[in-house]
N, C-alpha and C positions, 0 to 999 in steps of 0.2 A: 219335621215336627208332626206332620200328619201321620207318618208311619209310627212314630213313638206313641202318640195318643191312641191310635187304632190298636196297637199291640197292647197298650195298657188297659184299654177297654176290654179286649178279649181275655186277657189274663185275669182281670178282676171278675169278669163274668164267669170264667171257669172256676175260680176259687169260690165264688158265691154259690154257684150251682153244686159244686162238689160237697161243700159243708152243709148246704141246705138239704140236699137229698139224704146225706148220711144222718143228719140230725132228725129228719122226719122218720126215717126207718127205725132209728133207736127209740124215738118217742112212741111209735106205734107198736114196737115189739114188747114193751113193758120191761120189767126188772131183768137185769142181766148180771148175775152173780159172778160169773167167771170172766166176763169181758169179751166173750166170743162173738156176741152179736155186734158189739160196738166195733170190734176189729173187722168183721165181715162187712158191716155197713160202710165203714170208712175206706177200706182198701178194695172191696169187690163191687159194691154198689155205688159208692161215691163217684168214681170216674165217669159213670154214665151221666150223672148230674153235671160233672165238669165239662163234658163235651157239649151238653145242652146249654150250659151257661156260657161257654165260649162262643157258640153260634149266636146266642142272644146278645152277647157283648158286641160282636161285630155288627149285628143288625141295628142295635141301638146307636152305634157310632155312625153308621151310614145314614140312618134316618133322623137322628136328633143331633149328633155331634157335628154334622156338616150342614150348613145352611147356604142357600144360593144367594148371591148378591143380587140386588135389584138392578134391573136393566137401566142403563143410562137413557135419558130421553133423547130422541133423535132431533137434531137441530132442524129448525124450520127452513124449508127450501133446500135442504141438503139431500143429495142423492146417495150419500153414504149410509149403509145400514148400521144400526146400533150394534156395538160389540156384544158377543154372546155372554150372558152372565156367568161368572165363575162361582166357586164355592169358597167358603171361609169357615173357620172354626166357630162353633157355638161357645161363647165365653162361659155361660153358666155350666154347660156340660163339661168343658175342659176343667173348670175350677172344681167341680164335683169329683171328677176323676183324680185330680191331683190331691185334693183334700183326703179322699179315701185312701189313696196310696200312701200319703204322708202319715196318716193315723196307723195304718198297718205296719209301716216301717218303724214308727216309734214304738208300737207294741212289741214287735219282734226284737228291737234293740233293748227294750226294757226287760223283757222276759228272759232273753238268752244271754245278755251281756250285763245289764245293770240291775237285773232282778236281785232282791235280797236273798233269794233261796239258792241253795247249792245246785249246780248243774246236774249232779248225779241224783238229785232228790234227797230224801232222808238217808243219812248214812249212819252206820253203827260204830260207835267208839267203844272198843273193847278195852277194859282196864284191868290191870293186875297190880295189887299192892303187896309188898313184901315187908314183913315186920321183923324185928330182931329176934334171934333165937331165944326161946324161953318165954316169949310174950304170949299171954293167953288171949285167944279170940273170944268174943262174946258168944254166949250160947244161942242167942236169938238174933237173927239177921236184922230185925227191926231196930236193934241198938246200933247198927252200922248206918251212918248217914254219909252219902256221897253226893256232892253237888257239882254239876258241870256248868260253868259260866260260858255263855255264848252270846256275843253281841251285847245287848243291854239286859238280857234276862238270864235265867238259869234253869236247868232241869235237874231233877233228882234221879241219879243213876240207880237202877235196880240191881241188887246183888243177884247173881245167877242162882239157879237151883242148887248147884254144887258149889256154893260160894266159899266154902271153907276148903282150903288147899294147903299144900306145903311145897316149898322149894328147898330140898335138902332138910336141914333141921330148922328152917325158918318158916313160920306160919304165913299164909298168904290169903288174900281176899280177891275174889273174881267178881267183876261187875260189868255192866254195859249201859250206854246211854245213846240217845239219838241226837245227831247233829243235823241241822237243816238250814242254817244261815251262813251267808258269806261274811266273814269277819276275820280280822287278824288277832282279835282278843278272845282267847279261850283259856280257861283254867279249870283245874279240878281241885276240890276241897274234900278232905276226909276227916270225919269226926267219929271217934271211938270213945267208949266210956273210960274215963280216967286218963285219956291221952289228949293233949292239946290239939286243936284243929290244925291240920297241915295242908298246904296247898302246893300245886305244881302248875306252871304254865304249860300249855299244849302247843308245841312248836309245829304248826301246820300252816300252809298257805291259806289265804282268805277263801279260795275256792279249790279245796284239795281234791286230789285223786286218791283212790284206795292205796294204802301202803302195802308193800310186799310182805312185811312181817312186823313183829313187835319192835318198838324203839328200844334203845339201851335203857337200863335202869337209871332213874333220876332221883336224887335226894330232894326232899322238900325245900322250897325256897326260903322258909323261915327256920332258923336253927331250933332244934328241939332235942331234949334228952332222949326221946324215943325216935330213933332214926328209921323212919318208914321210907321205903323206896317205891317208885311207881314206874311202870312202863305201859305202853298202849299200842294198839294198831287200829286202823280205820278200814272198814269194809263197806261196800255199796250194798244197799238192800235189794237191788235187782241185778 
């Protein structure tokens, strides 16, 4: 147990020293538009603080984490010497170490496993809609409304700069939206002038990886005289 607490104290000290020095350098350096200062502070300068923090953690454990037991009183008239006092753990210090470690473990578990945000960060959902041959596209892209449901909210997908396209003799619309939440419930809705709103479920895992290409074309989930088809692909923003 002593080895475990000592190692934990050293690791927490190294972690605290690493982040403290990196944060201090970033704060003193001022604005960092391209992220170069932050990367250098974390990976080049931060380890120096980590070594200092590790030494400080070991020192704190030996000075505060371990306390000497009080010497037993020597019996009156006995020639035996009192036993040499041993050491024991400092209960407050041990509880502080375990509490900090538990908080960091919970934070890591929440951020990397239970976080509501995608592991890849914001991802781009690229959408293409294919209309029946002979259908006229709107002249203004503001007349095209595309909504992407994600979890309990939705985002408005923006038509691309070259949003008007064709697939053979069929007109098409190109758009994209950002995804950021872990959820199994995703859907796309398309509204065009003179055409009933149509929707499609997005068949992706709750925490998806980028897709290798576009999905097959899918018809809308609601029957409509205007048979619009949609397919998509998912790309990571980094």
